[in-house]
C-alpha positions as CSV (number, residue, x, y, z in Angstrom):
1,M,-13.5,-27.5,4.2
2,D,-14.3,-30.7,2.2
3,L,-11.5,-32.0,0.0
4,L,-13.9,-34.1,-2.2
5,S,-16.1,-31.1,-3.1
6,D,-13.2,-29.7,-5.1
7,L,-12.3,-33.1,-6.8
8,N,-13.8,-35.1,-9.6
9,D,-15.6,-37.9,-7.8
10,E,-15.1,-40.2,-10.8
11,V,-11.4,-40.0,-10.2
12,W,-11.3,-39.6,-6.4
13,Q,-13.2,-41.3,-3.5
14,S,-13.7,-40.5,0.2
15,V,-12.1,-43.1,2.5
16,A,-13.5,-43.8,6.0
17,D,-11.5,-42.1,8.7
18,Q,-10.8,-45.3,10.6
19,D,-9.3,-46.9,7.4
20,C,-7.2,-43.9,6.6
21,Y,-5.8,-42.8,10.0
22,K,-5.1,-46.3,11.4
23,T,-2.5,-47.0,8.8
24,V,-1.3,-43.6,7.7
25,A,2.4,-44.5,7.7
26,E,1.7,-47.9,6.3
27,R,-0.3,-46.4,3.4
28,G,2.5,-44.0,2.6
29,Y,1.1,-40.7,3.9
30,F,3.5,-38.0,5.2
31,K,2.9,-34.5,6.4
32,Y,3.7,-31.7,3.9
33,H,3.7,-27.9,3.8
34,V,2.0,-26.6,0.7
35,M,4.2,-23.8,-0.6
36,S,2.9,-23.0,-4.1
37,H,-0.2,-23.7,-6.3
38,K,-0.5,-23.5,-10.0
39,E,-3.1,-24.7,-12.4
40,I,-1.8,-26.6,-15.5
41,D,-3.7,-26.2,-18.7
42,R,-6.6,-24.1,-17.4
43,G,-9.8,-25.9,-16.8
44,T,-8.4,-29.5,-17.2
45,G,-8.4,-30.3,-13.5
46,K,-4.6,-30.6,-13.3
47,W,-2.6,-28.7,-10.7
48,I,1.0,-28.6,-9.6
49,Y,2.2,-27.9,-6.1
50,G,5.5,-27.1,-4.5
51,V,5.5,-29.1,-1.2
52,A,8.0,-29.6,1.6
53,V,8.2,-32.5,3.9
54,Y,7.2,-31.3,7.3
55,N,10.1,-30.1,9.5
56,T,12.7,-30.7,6.8
57,D,14.1,-28.8,3.8
58,E,13.2,-31.7,1.4
59,T,11.0,-30.3,-1.4
60,H,9.1,-31.9,-4.2
61,M,6.9,-30.9,-7.1
62,A,3.5,-32.7,-6.7
63,F,1.0,-33.1,-9.5
64,L,-2.7,-33.5,-8.9
65,V,-5.0,-34.8,-11.6
66,G,-8.8,-34.9,-11.2
67,A,-9.7,-31.5,-9.7
68,A,-13.3,-30.4,-10.3
69,G,-13.1,-27.7,-13.0
70,K,-11.0,-24.6,-12.1
71,R,-11.1,-25.1,-8.3
72,D,-7.8,-25.6,-6.4
73,P,-8.4,-28.6,-4.0
74,L,-5.6,-27.5,-1.7
75,K,-6.5,-23.8,-1.5
76,G,-6.6,-22.8,2.1
77,Y,-4.5,-25.7,3.3
78,N,-1.0,-24.9,4.7
79,T,-0.2,-28.4,6.0
80,V,-1.7,-31.6,4.6
81,G,-1.1,-35.3,4.6
82,L,-0.2,-36.5,1.2
83,R,0.6,-39.9,-0.4
84,L,2.9,-39.3,-3.3
85,T,3.7,-41.7,-6.1
86,K,7.0,-41.2,-8.0
87,G,6.3,-39.7,-11.5
88,P,8.0,-40.7,-14.7
89,D,10.5,-37.9,-14.4
90,A,13.2,-38.5,-11.8
91,N,13.5,-34.8,-10.9
92,N,11.6,-34.8,-7.6
93,Q,8.2,-34.9,-9.5
94,Y,5.4,-36.9,-7.9
95,E,1.7,-37.5,-8.4
96,I,-0.7,-37.0,-5.5
97,T,-2.7,-40.3,-5.0
98,G,-4.1,-39.6,-1.5
99,M,-4.8,-36.6,0.7
100,I,-5.7,-36.1,4.4
101,A,-6.8,-32.8,5.8
102,Y,-8.6,-32.3,9.1
103,D,-11.4,-35.0,9.0
104,D,-11.2,-35.7,5.3
105,C,-9.3,-38.5,3.6
106,V,-9.5,-39.0,-0.1
107,E,-7.7,-41.3,-2.4
108,K,-7.6,-41.9,-6.2
109,R,-9.9,-44.7,-7.3
110,P,-7.9,-47.8,-8.1
111,R,-8.4,-47.5,-11.9
112,F,-6.8,-44.0,-11.9
113,A,-4.0,-44.7,-9.3
């Protein structure tokens, strides 16, 4: 699977593996279970996911902006590395600004982060 193929490449960019994996913790990535998927405003490229921090019971709502059309970028992924940025709402809502799955690492372009 290729994460970038389901993302809008004007919003998201591929990051070289060595840049992404060398500093995973320093860059704010953590391992999450993806529990639920739901498209917001059909066809807008916005998704919301229920995620749980790996090996804990800590859960969050994570928003993704910049999907390519109606495709769910995390469909088929049970566990994924995510970098989450706190959203404007303080109720465990976060925006996804980076993702790592298998050999793929993508991050939002600076002007969208």
